[in-house]
C-alpha angles and dihedrals in degrees: 000000000000119000095212131034095220116112116246090202121081131185130201120195150096111333094234091060099047106063093080091053090053089058088059092054102260118141105242128212110190114210122186093174144009094273092055090047091053091052091049091051091053091050093047094048090051092049133071098261121143099189132028123189108204127189110252096242090061097042093094088069090074110091107224094208092052093044090061090056094045119091095211164062112022111226119215121181123223132186134209131216092274095063122079104187119074123213095168097086091045093051093047088051090053091049091048092051091049092048100042106014091240142064092214093117090061093050098054096083096048 
């Protein structure tokens, strides 16, 4: 089915959150601080990853202008129970507008 056994999904976040994801086959990049998150981003961008889940408090490290030029991976923020603000809905809205030109699909249920 797959030609290589390497995961094409990466995840950056607090080490105590990532062990479960490793069990599901994701390549984990523990980051205790901003410097470690930056190093993980460099490694992920150099690799063959298609999707990177990144903890919300490190998401600001991704330069939006450069991410439009880049072919991969797609970065998607996630939050844990300790974080109150939520960027996920905002980022999905931006992706929806880029893909369809409208956020009408998100407004239907409201």
